[in-house]
N, C-alpha and C positions, 0 to 999 in steps of 0.2 A: 071106570069109576073104581075106587078102592076104599075099603074100610080098614081103619087102623085102630088098635087098642093099646093103651099104655096105662101103667100105674106108677105113682110117685109117692114117696113118703112126704107128708106135709104136716105142719103144726099150727097153721093159722086158719081156723074154720071161718067160713063166710056166714053172715047172719041171715041173709035173705037171697032169693033168686036174682040173677042178673042176666040181662039179654043185651048183647052188643052186636051191631051190624045188621045186615040184611042178606038174604040169599037171592042171587040172580047171577047171570053170566058175569064172571070176573069178580064176584064179591065174596065176602067172608062173614060168617055168623058164629058168635061164641055164646053159648048158653051155660051158665053155671048155677048149680043147685046145691043147697046145703046137704050134707051127708053125715051119717052116723058112723061111717067106716073109718078105719085108722089110716087110710091112704086115699089119695085122689085117684079117681078113675077117669080116663079120657077116652072118648069114642070120637073118632074123626072120620068123616065121609068127605072124600076129595074127588074131584073130577079128573085129576091127573094121577096116573099110575106111576109107581117106581120112586116115590119120594119119602119112603118110610125113614130112611137114614137122615134125611134133611129135617123131617118133622121131629125125630128123636133128638137131634142136636139142638134145635130151637127150644124144645121142651126142657131139655137138660139145663140149658142156660136160664130159662124162665124159672124153673123150680129151685135152682140154686139161689136165685135172688128173692123170689116170691113164693114161699112154701104154702100156697093157698090150699086149704083142705075143702074139696068140693067134688061134685060129680060134673064133669065137663062134657058137653056135646059141641063139637066144632064141625061146621059145614063149610067146606072150602070149594068153591067152584070158580077158581081163578084160572080157567082154561083159555 
């Protein structure tokens, strides 16, 4: 299991908390909460070690298209 932390500049604040997905073996859960910070903070817990660069590439593409300003918790147990 690995814990990853990222920060991204973002300009579009979310208005209310959002919960997508479910956590179980092979599943993904994304929780977004409004924030007063100037950048999005992401905390990722994953059951697979060694995928930091992959996560970073995916998040770079996401934030280039969708600069959502929020506090993110991502739970990835796609093992």
